[in-house]
Structure formats: structure tokens, C-alpha cells
N, C-alpha and C positions, 0 to 999 in steps of 0.2 A: 710644338714651343720646344720641345725636349730638343729637335734638331736644331733650334735657333742657340740654347744653351750649350750643347754641344758643340756648335762651331763655335762658339766666342771662347768657351775653355781650352777646347784645341787650339785655337790661333794666340790665344794669349800665353798658352807654355811655348808653343814652337817657337812665338816671335820673340817672346820675352827671352829664350835661352841663346836665340840667333846672333839678337843684337848683343846680350852678353857676351857673349864670344867675340865680337868686336871690342867690346869697351873691355873688358878683361885683359887682353893682349894690347889695346893700344895704350891704356894704365902701364902696362909692366914695360912699354918702351919708353913712359915717360913723354905721352901725347896728352894735352890738356884736351879734357870732353868740355866740349859747349852745354850739348844737349844729348838726352837718353829719351828718345818716343818711344810708346810703343801704339802703336795707330796714325794716321795721318788725320790731317784738318785743325779745328780748332779744339783746344786741350779741355776735357771734360773735368779733371784737374792737377796739380802740379805741386813739386815742392823743390825745392834748393838747398845741396848739401852745402855744408861748407867751404870747400874750395869754389864754388859757384858756376856747377854743373847741373841742371836744370831735368830733374826727372818727370816726364809726365806720360799720361794715360789720354789718346784723342778719339774723334768722336767716329771716326772712319775704322773700324777693324781690320784692315787691308794689310798690314804689313808695318814698318816701324821704322825708326832709323837710329844712327848713333852719329851726329853732326862734332867732328873733331876740326881743331885750331887749324887753318890752312890747309884743310882738306881739299879743298879745290883748286890749292894754288899747283902749279905744276913744278915739279923739282929741280929747277938747274938750280947750278952754285948761286947763281944770285939771289931766286927766290929762297934756298934754304937760309941765306944772312939775312933775309927779310922778314922773313918769319919768324924767325927765333926757334929756342932750342925746345919749346915744347908744342911746334907746329908739327902735324901729320906731315908738309912737306919736307921738313928739315930732316927728316929720318932715312935711313938708307934703303935701298930699293929690297932689301932680304926684311927688313922691318916693315917694312910696306906692307911688304906680301905676306907676314905673318897676320897683319892685323885685318886683309881682306880676307885670307884664307879662314879665318877663326872661325867666322859666322856660319857656314855650309860644315865645317868640319866637326863642329859641337854637335850639329844637326843629327850627322851621322854617329856620334858617339853617341848622343842621348839615344838612339836605336836602339846601339848596339849596347847600352845598357838593359834597356827593356828587354830587348830579346833574351839576354843572360837571366834576366828576374824571372821571364815567364819562364823558363826553361828549368831552374830550379826546383829541387822538391816531387813533392809526389805527383806525376802527371798523369791521365787517363789518355792511353793512347789505342786505335784500333787496330788489330793485330792483322796480316797482311793475304790472312785464308781469305776465296773470291766465293762469289756465287755464280755459279756457272751462265756465261752472258744470255743475254735474249736474242731468238731468233730476230735476223736482222739488223742486229749489230756490227760492227766491224770484226768483235773479238769472238763473234759467234763461232769461227771458222778454225779457232784456233788450236779445238780441244781441251780448252778448261772446263774442269769439272766441282761442282763445290767440293768445298773442302781442300783444294789445291793450293799451296802457297806460293807467293809470289817472294824471290829471294833476291831478287837483282833487275833496276830498272834503268834501260842507258848505262849499264855501267857501274851504276849507285847499288850497294849495298841497301835491300828495302828492310829497315828493322820495323817499321811500322806503314799504317798507309797512308800517314802526311808525304811522305818518299814517290808513294805512285802517284800519288798527284801529282804533284810536282814534277816530277817526269813525264807524265802526260801533258802537262800544261807545257812545259819547253818545247815536246816536240811538237803541238799545234803549234805554240807561236812561231816554231823553226821549219814550219811543214816537214819535218823530216818523220823518218822511219822509227818508232817508239821499238825500243827493244825490249822483249822481256824473256829473262828467264823463273821459270817456275819448278816446285818438285809434290809431285803429287802423294796419294797417301801411302802408295806403295813405296814411298824414295824414291821413286828413279826421276830422273832431272829431266826440263825441258828447253827448249829456248824457240822463239818464234820474233820475227818481226809484223809491226803492227803498220801498215801503212795511213798516215796521216793526210795526205796531201787536200784530201775532199773534203777535209772539216775546214771552217771560217772561223776564227777564234770569236769572231765580230757577232756571230750570230746565237739566239737565246737557244738552248738545249743542245748546244755540241756536244758538250762532257755525255747526255745520254746515249747519242748516237756509239759511242767508243763501246760500251757494254761490260766495262772494269766494275764492278761494285764490291764491298766488300760483304762476307760470310752472312749471311740474314740467318738470326735467331728469335727463338719466342720470344714475344714482347715481355721485358723486364725492367726492372727498377737499378737505373742505374747508381744511384745515390741518392740520398735525404738532403737535400741543401736546406730544408729550414727546419730546424730542432724544434720548433712552436707549430711545423704547419699543420696541415691537414692527414700527410703522410704519416710524421711521426707520430700524431694523436691514434692514427689508426692500429699504429703496429707494424707498418709496411720497413723492409730491411733491404738492404741492398742484394742486387742476385734475385729476390722473388720474383719468380716467373706470375705472371698475372693471365688468369685463365679464363673468367666469366666475371660479368656485372649483372646482380639482380638473376643468375640465372642462364642469360643470354654468351655467350660463346664473342670473344673479343677477335677482332680480324684484322689485325695491326696496330700500331700503333695512332693512327690520324683517326680511327674509328674509335679509340678508347680516350684521346684528348678531346673529341667532339663532345664526348658523355659529360666529363669534368665538365670541360667549361658554361655547358645548361643545365648544371645539377646543383650549382651554387646552394648552401641550406640542406641540402638535401642528403640524409643517411642511402648510401648505396654499400649493396652487400658485395662483396669483392673477393671471389676467390684468387689463391694463387699457391702456387709450387716451391716448397723449401725445405730445402734437402729432403727429397724424393718424399716429403709431406705434404697432402691438401690442405689449406686452412683458407678460413671464412671470417674476415675481417670488415668491420663497421668502418665505410669511409664517408667525410663529410666534405665535401669542396667548399671550398669559402672566396667570397669574392674580393676579385687585385686586377688591377692594371695590367694587362699583359701589350706585347706585340703581337698584333695580328696581321697576316699578310693579306689582303682584298684585293683582286683583282690586280696581281703583281705590285700591289705597294705596301708597305708595313705601315699600319696605323693601329692606335692605343687603343685596346676596348677594357673594358672590366666584365669579366668574365670567371668562370669557378677553376681554382687553382688548388693544387694539393704539395706542393713543394716538393717536390720530388724530380730528377731526370727519369725520361722513358726510352729506353733504346729497343734496337731489333735488333743490333749489329754489335759484337763480341768487343769488351775493352778489357785491357788489362791495366794496371799501377805498376807505374814504371817512376821508380825512384833516381834522381840524376842529383846528383853530387855539384860541390861548387865547382869542382876540378873536370867537369862532364859539361857542366852548364856554360862552363867558359869559352870553349872552342863552339859548341853548338851556336850559340852567340853570336860568335863570329861567323861562322856557316850562314845562319839564316840571313844576317845582315850583310855579306857579299854575295848570295841568293837575290835578295832584295834590291838592291844596286845595280846588279845586273840587269835581273828584267826592268828594271824603269829605265835604265840605258837603252835597252832594246828596244823597250816600246818608243820611245822619244826618236829613235834611229828611225823607226819602222813608219812612225808620224812624219818625220820631216822626209824621207823616200818616197811615200804615198804608198806604203805597204799596208798599213793601216788609216783608216778614217779619222778625219779631224774631229769625227764625233768624240772620239775620247777623251779630246780635250776639255775638263772642267771646272765650271769657277765655283762660286764661294758657296750657290746651292748645292752643286753636288757633295762638294765638302758636306756640308750641312747634312744631307741623307745618308753619307756613309758614316761620320762620323754620331751620328742620332740613332742609326739603327746599333751601332755597335754598344752606345750609350743602354737602348732597350734592352738588347739581348745579357750583358754582363759586364762588371767593371773590366775583366779580362779582355773581353771583344775589344771593348773601348780603346783601354790603354793599348792593344797589337794594333789597332788601326792606328792610333796616333804614331808609332814606332815607323809603318809603312808612309805615313801624312808627313815625318819628319825626314825620311830618306828622300821623299821627292820633293821640300823643300830643299834640302841641301845637294841633290843631285843640279836641278834645275837651276840653282845659282851659281853653279861652277861652271854651267854653261859657257862659254868664250864669246858672251856677245855682251857688246858695251851695255851701261847701264846696269849690268849686274855682276855681281861681285868675281865671274871666271873673266868678265871684261876686263876688270881694272886688272886682274891677275897677268891676262895675255898681254896687257900693255907695258907692264915691270920686265917679264921676258922679253919683250923687243928691248928696254931698253937695259936692260942685261947683256944683250947680244950688241947693239949697236955702241953702248957707253954712254949713253943721254938719253934723257924721256923722250919721247914721241911729242910732235909737234903740236902747237895749238892747232894748227889746220886739222891734223889728223886726229886730233883729242874731240875739235869742236863735229867733224864727220861722223865719227865713230858716235859719240851721243846722238847726234840725228838719227843713223843708224837705227841706232838700238832703240831709241825712242818708239822710233814706226812700228819695230818689230814687238816693241812691247805693249803697243797698242794694240796690231793687230792680231797680238794672242788673247789679250784680255777679250778683244771682241769677239772673236770667234768662241772663248769659253766663256761667255755671258751670252751669245746667241744660242751657246748649245743649252745652258740652261736655263734660257728661257723657253725652247720649244722641250724641254724636259718637263717643265711645268704646264704650259697650256699646249704644245704642239701636239 
């Protein structure tokens, strides 16, 4: 059920801002708006404003549209005269281009604002100190030792582990060598190239084959996220190192989580190290619905929780001011757009499988997992989905915004609109492409559910 609500919220937000972009620019250009619809099909409810524009939410939540006066008339001189001043066809080619481009552009700007907002304030990041790579991994022969610090990845300064992850992803995605520069405990710098051609980004576990992981530290409390939760009541504090439970030593994060989940309502004697002193705390987990991974699927189960983050890697708090958050947001937006464009190109050229095309079920699963994780995760995924929507709509395919922009570029070049015959042919080709695309997406969704 969480997946359904997460999907509906995501689609409602993204479609609304997309269509609002078209609507807002059209109104500024003097175009009369006949209808503003979120969803397709029969309206569930609607209302009409004082200038006659009908606003409605329809039954099929797979998109939306803004219906403008004279929208489908070819903007010849005769049509411009017959349609009147308030029609879409009567506007200049530059105005029509601005109206059409506004939808996808607002999706990209929305993602930019999200990334700026998420990057502002105190942020927990993982330093770039590494754990010695495991045997049989690609990085095992580089000479990396536990505690070595990665300083650059593919020429980019590695300020935190997210830069390492992005560098790895880019290298594997492009099937290029991963170029690493690191500094050892003695301050000596080293560099090496890691071939990634043997990895397939579509295979599960490809990242584990590389062997680059953050330095492992003893199980500790990252932060107490619920001020009224079990951890706060017991007196657990940030950076407390968890040593044992009921006298039994703890072997890693997963082992401790299993004990917590199975011990709701039971008092546990937890030994922790704080400021080089060993303390004994009484911790009583409480029942709460949590997302649990079972057989590769995320399901919600009622289990014992304590309201605290548990870490086995180092973290540090970094304060990002507004002046730094703005360029960070631009960089994240650029990276997301570039990755989306590269992915579409690789799918179109056969370098990536068509199985990567997802429909409503895939979107619901992705957004549902984000909603179950945290508000931050959900909003971050919403930004990525907004970028996907914006980029897809800018593709030069008839029926999409990018296809209309393509027509207007032709109009600018030849000095007159495309012919009715060319327009009709484009509509047929565009519709065929969209039907094929949707068919693949729905088939992939069906196979993920029942295959």
C-alpha cells in the first residue's frame, strides 16, 4: 500500500509542476487556457475559474495535459488570423517554443531546488578512508591498505565517499578504467588504474566485485533519530560503541539489528564504550513497522526498533552553507541529467537491455522504498524521477514536447510551419513509438511482478 501512495504522490507532484510550467508561460504569452488536467480519462472532480479554464483531476494517473485555444492549428498566416489573438497558433514561433519547453524545464528546475535543499545544512558524510580490498576483487592487487585515503577518482577531488561511488559508477557505465589516487598512513601518494571492462552494470553484485569499501569501524551509534524512542530512553548517545548485549559480544551491525527486531518489550543489558569508559545501559526495543528486505524484496514488518542509526563505517558532520549548496545542487543536477541521457543512449543503441525501461509498477516500487526509508530518501528519488520526466519529454520525438520543439526549429529554418502531411506523419510515428515504449515498460513491470 505504501508503494501505491508513494506513486500517487510522486505522479501528482511531478505532473502538476510539469503542466503548470506550460500553463504559466502560456498565460504570460496571452494564450487562453481551456482545460488543465492532472490525469487522463473521466474527471473525478473539477472546477472552473472566473475566466473559464476548467481544472480537473482525472481517473488515470499516468500524466496530464493543458488544452490551449488553437493548440492543434498549424500557425500559417491564415490560421493566425482565424484563430484570434488568444490562440496558441497566433503566437510567434519563439513564444510557442517557450510554452512547449516550459514543462520539461520546470521538472529540471524542480530537481535542482531539491538537490540544493538536500545539500544545505548539516550533512553526514562518509570519509574516503578505505578497508583493505578482499581477495579475488579487482582492487585486491592495487596495494590499498586499511586506513589509506582516496584523494581523487577519475580526476575529481574525493571529498567524501559519494564521490568514490559516482566515479565507480561512471567508469563501469562507460566501461572505462577507474583512475584512483590515494595517500597511505605515511603520507605517500599512490595512483593506479582499475580495469572495469569485465563488469556488467546490469548484473547484481557488480559493485562487490570491485572491492572498494569504506573503512570498517566498531558498531556505533550514528545519531539518535527519535527523541522519545528506546535508544533515547536508555541513554544511548551518538558515537557510543556497542560492545555486547546481555553479556554476549556483538559481531557486526546485522547481528545487533536481529536481536533488536526480535526483542520488542524485552529489557536488554547493552554494554557500550563512551569516552574510553565502559557503561551498562538497559535498552527496551519497541514495536514498530519497518521496511525489511526478504528474498530481495522490501516488505513492511512490525519488529522491535530503538530509534537510532547504527553504523559500522566512519561518518563526519559537514556543514554546507547556502553559497556552497547552490553549486553542489547544480553539479548533482548536471550529473543526474548526464547519467539519464547516457542511459537512454545506451538503451537506444543496444548497449543496455530494454529491461531497464520501467513503467508505473517500477516507479511505485522505487518511490515506495524511498518512502519507507526516510523523507530525505523519498524526496531525493522524486528529484531523480523529475529529471527523468524532463529529459524524456525533451527527446525529439513527435507527440512529446521535444518533438514539438523540433517542428518549431524547422519552422525557424524554413520560415514557415511544417506541412500538414509532415505533421500527420510525425504524429503517426510518434504515437507508434510511444505505444511501443509503453508496451515494453508494462511488459517489464509484469515480469517483475509475476516473472
